[in-house]
C-alpha positions, 0 to 999 in steps of 0.5 A: 529866331523862328524857333524862339518865336514859336516858344513864345507863342506857346507860352502866351497861349498857356498863360491865357488858358490858365487865366481863363481857368481861374477867372471864369469859375470866379465869374460864374460863382459871382453870377450864381450868388447874385441870382440867389440873392435876387431870388431870396429878395423876390421871395421876401417881397411876395405875399403868400396866398392861401386857398380856402373854401367859404360859406355865407352866414345865414339866418335860419330857424333851428329846431332841437329835437329827439329821435325815438321809436314808438308803437302805434296803439289803439286809443280805445281798446276793449277786451272781449270777455266770456260770460261763462266758464267752459271750452272755446268751441268756435272763433268767428273773427281773426286778428285784424278783422273789422267787426260791428257792435253785436257781431258774434265773436266766439262760442263757449261750451259750458258743459261738464262731465255727465251734463249737456248745456247749450253753447254760450255766445260771445258778442262784440261789445263795440265796433272796431278791429280785432287787435289781439290774437283770439284764443285757440279753439279748444282753450279752457276759459273762465267767466270773465276771461278775455278771448280777444280785444277790439280797438276803435280803428279810427282812434290810434295813438303813439306810445314811446319811452323817453330815457331819463336823461331827456325827460326835462325837455318833455311837456304836453303840446310838443310837436313831432314828425312821424315816419312809418316803415309802411309808408316810406317817404311820408311824414305824419304830424303829431303832438304830445298829449300825455306825459307820464307823471312817474318814471319807470324805475326798471327801465329808467324811462318815462312814457309819453303818448302822441296823437296824430294831427290828422286821422288816416285810415291807413295807420293801424294799431301794431305799426312801428313808428320813428319819431322826431320830437321837436323840443325847442325852437330857435327863431331867427338864428344866425348860423354858419357850418359847424366847421367854420367855428374853431376854439383855442385857449377857451376862445371861439373864433371864425375867419371872415373873408372880405376882398380876398383878405381874412379877418380873425373874429371872436364869436359867441356860439350857441347850439349846434344842430344838424351841422349848423352852429348858432352865432349869438354875437361876432358876425352878421348874416351875409358875411363870408366865413372860412370853412376849410383851410383855417390851419394856415391862416392868420389875421390879415393874410390874403386868400384865394376862395375856391368854389 
């Protein structure tokens, strides 16, 4: 009897283990499926939030400009001429020397073979600064030859050449900001006083002359000038960073942000100057626009604005 009871107990235990091996994996599979379905439902219920960077539309004065180079020249430059032919025997003034009218500049010996004549003196016709390298002593000159030149140092101007593609913007009175390598960090105001009526066919450029608004004795003929020429002003322009404006299918648009939700806004854009785009219609000054992260956006989505 005891032997039968022992066999029965072994049988029962075997059946329990077998049932467990069948039931537990099925239960685990059902639980895993339920968790997966719940997770998927949760993901469907969540609204995606995108991180963006924004800027504020502002009203500014935009100034279109050309950047060109020019040379400082004397407005009044006079050649110093020899009245006689002969050999240059002395030069009394070097390049850059300031002279007064009537000062001795050079002497010319008009003597010829077999004859001796008194040296002929050459005098400064005006007061100013020697602005051209004088001829070397020993040079042969003719009557009317230029020995050097004198500029009126206080009357300097800027000459620059404008490429043909830009000449339509030129007119007398345009204002400019001028910088000189000799005075780093300083800006000198100037304006156009002359525009050449002809275009140089060789260089395809037109010459302009600018005059400084205020005299400065430090500015000398021969200096190099960098010119920022203001060609047009756009007052009271509503502007946004250029990267805020996108274009697709011929439509320009921006995304505005209000209460962390974006709106797609079609805009009419004007000029772009120094990284700022003029907005003629579509948004107002003070509105917040997206400048980074637009590729993930659609009208009405939620966003997180980062600093």
